[in-house]
C-alpha positions as CSV (number, residue, x, y, z in Angstrom):
1,M,0.0,0.0,0.0
2,S,1.5,3.3,-1.0
3,L,1.5,6.5,1.1
4,S,-1.0,7.9,-1.3
5,D,-3.4,5.0,-0.6
6,L,-2.9,5.3,3.2
7,L,-3.7,9.0,3.1
8,T,-6.8,8.4,0.9
9,N,-8.0,5.8,3.4
10,A,-7.4,8.1,6.3
11,Q,-9.3,10.9,4.7
12,S,-12.3,8.7,4.0
13,N,-12.3,7.9,7.7
14,T,-13.4,4.3,7.2
15,V,-13.2,2.5,10.5
16,S,-15.1,-0.7,9.5
17,L,-13.3,-3.9,10.3
18,D,-13.0,-5.1,6.7
19,D,-9.2,-4.7,6.6
20,P,-7.6,-7.6,8.4
21,K,-4.6,-5.5,9.6
22,W,-6.9,-2.8,11.0
23,F,-9.0,-5.6,12.7
24,Q,-5.9,-6.9,14.4
25,F,-4.9,-3.4,15.4
26,V,-8.3,-2.9,17.0
27,L,-8.0,-6.3,18.8
28,D,-4.5,-5.3,20.1
29,H,-6.0,-2.0,21.5
30,L,-9.4,-3.3,22.7
31,D,-8.5,-2.7,26.4
32,Y,-7.4,0.8,25.5
33,I,-10.7,1.5,23.7
34,K,-12.7,0.0,26.5
35,A,-11.0,2.1,29.2
36,R,-11.8,5.3,27.3
37,S,-15.4,4.4,26.3
38,T,-18.6,5.1,28.1
39,V,-21.3,2.6,29.3
40,F,-24.8,3.3,28.0
41,A,-27.8,1.6,29.5
42,I,-30.4,0.5,26.9
43,D,-33.8,0.0,28.5
44,A,-36.7,-2.1,27.2
45,P,-38.6,0.7,25.3
46,L,-35.4,1.9,23.6
47,M,-34.4,-1.7,22.7
48,N,-37.9,-2.2,21.2
49,L,-37.1,0.6,18.7
50,Y,-33.7,-0.8,17.7
51,R,-33.9,-4.5,18.3
52,Y,-31.6,-6.5,16.0
53,D,-30.1,-3.3,14.4
54,L,-27.1,-2.1,16.4
55,R,-25.7,0.0,13.6
56,R,-29.0,1.9,13.2
57,F,-29.0,2.4,17.0
58,L,-25.5,3.8,16.9
59,K,-26.2,6.1,13.9
60,V,-29.7,7.3,14.7
61,Y,-29.9,7.3,18.5
62,M,-26.3,7.8,19.5
63,K,-25.3,10.0,16.6
64,R,-22.2,7.9,16.0
65,H,-20.7,6.7,12.8
66,E,-22.3,3.3,12.0
67,D,-18.9,1.8,11.0
68,I,-18.0,1.6,14.7
69,G,-20.6,-1.1,15.0
70,G,-18.0,-3.8,14.6
71,I,-15.9,-2.4,17.3
72,V,-18.9,-2.0,19.6
73,Q,-19.7,-5.7,18.9
74,L,-16.2,-6.7,19.9
75,L,-16.3,-4.5,23.1
76,N,-19.6,-6.1,24.2
77,G,-19.2,-9.7,23.0
78,I,-22.1,-9.3,20.5
79,K,-21.6,-11.9,17.7
80,N,-24.3,-10.8,15.4
81,D,-27.4,-8.5,15.1
82,F,-29.6,-11.2,16.5
83,E,-27.8,-10.9,19.9
84,F,-28.7,-7.2,20.0
85,A,-32.2,-8.0,21.3
86,E,-32.4,-7.5,25.1
87,P,-32.0,-4.5,27.3
88,R,-28.4,-4.2,28.4
89,N,-25.4,-2.0,29.1
90,L,-23.3,-1.2,26.1
91,I,-19.7,0.0,26.0
92,I,-19.6,2.6,23.3
93,P,-16.5,4.6,22.2
94,E,-16.6,8.1,20.9
95,D,-16.1,8.5,17.1
96,S,-13.1,10.7,17.8
97,L,-11.4,8.0,19.8
98,I,-11.7,5.5,16.9
99,T,-10.7,8.1,14.4
100,K,-7.5,8.8,16.4
101,L,-6.8,5.1,16.7
102,Y,-7.3,4.7,13.0
103,H,-4.9,7.5,12.2
104,S,-2.3,5.8,14.5
105,Y,-2.9,2.6,12.6
106,V,-2.3,4.4,9.3
107,T,0.9,6.0,10.6
108,V,2.2,2.7,11.9
109,N,1.6,1.1,8.5
110,A,3.1,4.0,6.6
111,N,6.3,3.8,8.8
112,A,6.4,0.0,8.3
113,S,6.4,0.3,4.5
């Protein structure tokens, strides 16, 4: 991956876990993310609105980028959308935290090349 590619990816601010290296970087920093995230309690009426659709909950209700859905799943041990069905406490990072982490990842990869 060239420096130009890395900068283009950083500017697009994609934080989905499609890239295996980014996925591993997130796994390596999961404790860091968890320590800097907030816990949000989802009650039954709210869950009824967003049941089985974590990404829509993050985007519409929490006003977060829906691409952090995969990271939220990792933080909370949610394997798929069907497990987002009962009232619970969710660990949710700020978009800015994930963006900073992604920029660190891009920098590490640029320096490794």
